[in-house]
Structures are given as C-alpha cells and as structure tokens.
N, C-alpha and C positions, 0 to 999 in steps of 0.2 A: 358298270359301263360308263356312266357319267363321270366317275372318278378318273378312269383312264383317259377319257376325252379331254377333261380339264387339265390333267397332268401333261398330256401331249401338247396341248395348246401353249401351256406355260413354257414347256421346254422349247417348243418351236420359236416362240417369241424371244427367248433368251439366246438361242443360237443365231437368229436373224440379227439381234443386236450385236452379238460378238462378230458376226461376219461384217456388219457395217463398220465396226471399230477397226477390224483388220484391213478393210478397204481404205479407210482414212489413213491408217498407218502406212499402207502401201504407197498412197499418193505422196505423203510426206517424205518417204524414203526416196521416191523418184525425184522429187523436187531437190532434195539434198544432193542427189547424184548429179543432177543437171548443173546445180551451182558449183559443185566440185569440178566438173569438167570445164565449165566456162572460165574458171579462174586460171586454168592451166594455159600456158602460152600456146599450146597447140589445141585449144579447146574446140575450134571449129572442126578440125579433122577428127578429133576424138569423138565429138558428138555425132558426126556423120557416120563414124564407124559403128555406132550403137544401133543404127537402123538396120533393118533386115537386108536392104540393098547393099549396104556397105559390107555387111558380113559375107554376103555371097560374092562380092567383088574381090575378096582376098585382102581386105584392109589389114595392115600389120597389127593394128590395135585389137583385132579380133582373132589373133593367133592364139594357139593353145597356151602360150606362155603369158598371155595378158591376163592380169588378175582383175576381175570385175566383181562387184558386190553380188552376193547370192541371196540377199534378203528377199527379193521378189519371188524367187522360186520356192523358198521355204514357206512364205505366206500363202502362195497358191496351193502348195501341197496341204497346208493346214486347212485351207478352205475346203479342199476336196475331202479331207478326212472328216471335217465337221458335217458336210453334206451326207457322207456315207453313214456317219453315226446317227444323224437325224432320220434318214430313210430306214435304217435298221431299227431304231427306237419306235418309229411309227408302225413298222411292220409287226414288231413284237406286241405293241399295244393292241393293234387290231386283232391279232391272233388270240391274245389273252382274253379280250372282250368276247370274241366269238366262242372260245372254249367255255368261258363262264356262262354265256347265254345258253349254249347247248347243254351244259350241266344242269342249269336251272330248269330248262324245259324237260330234260330227262327225268329229273326228280319229280316234277309235277305229274308227268304222264305215268311214271312208276307208281306214285302215290295213288293216283286215280284208279289205276288198274288193280292195285292191291287193297283198295279201301272197301273191304267187305265188312258188313256189320257183325258184331259179336252176338251170337244167338244164345238165348236161354235154353238150357238143356235139362231133360228129365233124368230120372234115376237110371235110365238105360243108356244115357249119353247121347240121346237124340234131341235135335232142336224141337222146341215146343211149336206145335202147329196152331195157328190162329183158328179159333172156332172149335178146336178139340177140347175135351174136358180132362182136367188133371186135379188130383187131390193135392191140396196145399198142406204139407206135413211139417212138423218141427224137425229141423235137421239134426238136432242133438237129442240124446235120450232124455225123456221126460215122462212124468206120470200123466201128461195130457196128450191127446191125440191131434187129429187134423182139425181144420176149421169147418164150422157149420153155423147155423143161425139160431137165435133164441130171442124171446121177448124180454123187455126190461121194465122194471118198476110196475109189474103186474098189469102192464098195458100190452095187449096182444099185438098191435101194429103200431109202428113198423117193426120189422125184425132187425136185430143187430148181429154183427159178425162176432163169433166167440170161438174159443178153443174147447173142444169136447174134453170132458174130464176122464177119459179112458184112453190109455196109451195105445191100445190095440185097435182102436176104431179110427178109420181114415177120415171120417166126417163126410162132407158133401163136396163133390168136385166143382170146379169153376173153369170157365173158359175166358180167353183173353182176346181182345180186339185192338190191335195197334192203330194209332191215329193215322198212320201213313198207309193203311190198308194192305200191309205186307202179309204174305201167306205164312211166314214164320214170325216168331216173337223175338225181337231183338232186345238187348240190354239198353237201359237208359232211354227208353222211348215211352212217351205217354200212351196209355192204353186204358180201355174200359175192362172191368172185371165183372163177370156175371155168374152167379151161382146156379147150379142146375136143379136144386130142389124145388118142388112145386110150392110156390108161395101162397100161403093161405091168406095173405093180405093183398089188397088191390095194387099195391106198389110193385113195380118190376123188381126183380132180384139183382139189379145192377148196383154195385157198390157206390157209395157216396159218403162224404163227411157230414155228420150231423152238426148242428150248431153246438157251441160249447155248453156243456151241462153245468148249470149254476151250482148244483149241489156238490159235485165232485171236481169241477174245473177241467174235466176231460173232454176231448173231442173224439167221440165214438164213430166207428165205421158201421154203417147200417145199409139196408136196402132202400131203394127208391130213387136211384139215379136215372140218368137219361143216356142212351147210347148215342155216340157220335156227336155231331154238331159242335166241334171244338170252338171255344170262345169264352167270353166272360160269364155267360149265363150257365155254362156247364163246367166251370172251373173245378168244382169240388168232386167231379165224377172221374177225374183222370189220375191214374197212379202209374208207378214205374216199378220195374224189377231191376235191382242192382246187385252186384257181387258183394258177398259178405264172407271173406276168407275163401274157403273152398265151396261155400254154399251161396245162398241168395238171401235177399231181404226185400220186403215191400216198402216202397217209398212214396210219399206224396210231395211232389215238386213239379207241378204242371208248367209246361211252356206253351200252352195253347192260347194264351193271352199275353201279348208282348207288353201291354200297358198296365197289367194287373200286378199288385203287390201281393206276393204269396208267402205264407209261412211254411217253409219246407221242413220236412222231418221224416224220420223212419216210422213205419207202423210197427207198434210193439204191443206188449201185453200190459193191461191194467188189472191187477188182482183186487177184485171187489171184496168187501167184508164177508160175503157169503161164499167166498172161495171160487168165484167164477172168473175165468180169464177172458176179459173183453179185449177186442182189437181196437186200439186207439192210436191217435197221432201223438207221437212223442213218448210213448211208453217204453218199457224195457225191450230193446231190440229183439225180435224173434227171427233167428236164422231159419230159413225154410228150404225145402226141396219139393220137387214136383214129380208126382207119380202118376203115370198115365192111367186114366180110368178105362176099365175093360168094356 
C-alpha cells in the first residue's frame, strides 16, 4: 500500500510539473500571437476580432475562412487528457491497494480459521488424550518390546527408563500432560510424561533427564521429575513428540524457558555392555507408536 501511495505521489508531481510547463508554453504562444497581430497594418481590428465580443459581432477576421493558430486548443486538450489520465491512475492505485489489503486480511482470517494443531495419534488412528495411558512401543520390528523401568548400577533408586528385552511385552503405559493444558496431545508441544507402574522409590514416576553419567558420557532418562510449573527449574522434565516418517519419536527440546540454553536432541537407545537398552538423550533414534492401554 505504501508503494502505491509513493508511486501515485511521484506521478502526480510529474504531471503537475508537466501541466505547469504546458501553461507557460501557452502564455508564450499567446504573446507571439499578440506580437504577430500588432505588426500587421490592421492590428487593432485584428486584435479586437480575437475577443469574444468581436466574434459575436460578425467581425470578418472571425469568419470561417480566417486562419487562426490552433495551438491553444491542442494544449488545452492535452491538459484535459493529462488530468483524465491522473484521475484514472489514482483510481486504479486506490483499487489495487484496496484489493491487496482485502487479500491480506482474507489470508490472515483463513489461516486463523484453519490453524488446527496436528494431533499425535494412536495405533487406532485416534488422537492421544491427555491423561489417558498408552504403551510406548517400537514402531519397527525388534527383539525388544515397549518401555518400562529398571535400576542401574545395582542402585535401586531412582528407576531409569529402558526398553524391555521381549518383543511380545508392551512394557508399562505412560500418560502425557501438554504444557498448554489441552485435552488432546499435539505434535511439537512441551509435555510431561508419567509412567503408570507403582514406583517402589519415593520419587514420582515423571520422566526427567539425569545428569550426564561420567562413566558412559550418556544422559539417561529416569524417574523423579516434577509435573507442571514450566520454567528454568523444571526444564529437564519437558519432552515432545515429533513425527518420524510414518511414525513418531520422543524429543527433548523444551521451550518453557525463553532465556535458557538447551541441548536439543532425540531420545534414543543406548546399548549397554550387558545388552540392556536404556533410553538416553542423543542415542540411536527410536521410532515409536502409541497403543492405548485397556
């Protein structure tokens, strides 16, 4: 819109300048005509015949056979055409700006009306419900089954998230709580994950990232997180579900703290020497699917 306005102003100034130049030329031509008539021996009569009164009185110089310069009429017609072009240009500019504005508004309203979140869906094709329990299963055929919990390093607590070593076992279900409090679970949204198994440890069964393990260099996923309270203090408790081809993957990349520096990454599998599959940050990506718990 600003472009059309600036272009219209520039064009208007150019046309006004041209009209002024035409007006000066008209005055020069009229002066030349007057000088020409005064030099003639019958200049007074000729000049009087140029007046409207003389023309109406039947002056012979105003007869149809009298040849008078037509420059003035051409210039006036030119000025009228310039004005018509200017009016047409300004009208088109205004209409174009209006159409452009309406198009932008229509796009905005259409986008807002159609901006529905993309939901995470279970194996039945239904959106995941916040608070309902689902088994987190490997999407691809594997000798390992769903996710559950186990102790590490012969220490009973806290429990860590691992993949059960039997492909026919679904593991333990988990539920999801989006940060925005929605009833359904959307893609690419921070959420808490809570396993359903009775925790033998005092820590809640809410997932969180453990500190980096010095021995393995891995960042394991374990229980002991805090539900809700998004911010710097709970940064390690927020995960996401993203698309992975036709399936999904679990991701750590929280946006609950705008000033925090976060190491984002997929949650994948770390194969320990004892052939245990632990869930860690940055391991081999584990494509997953969600099966509703009965």
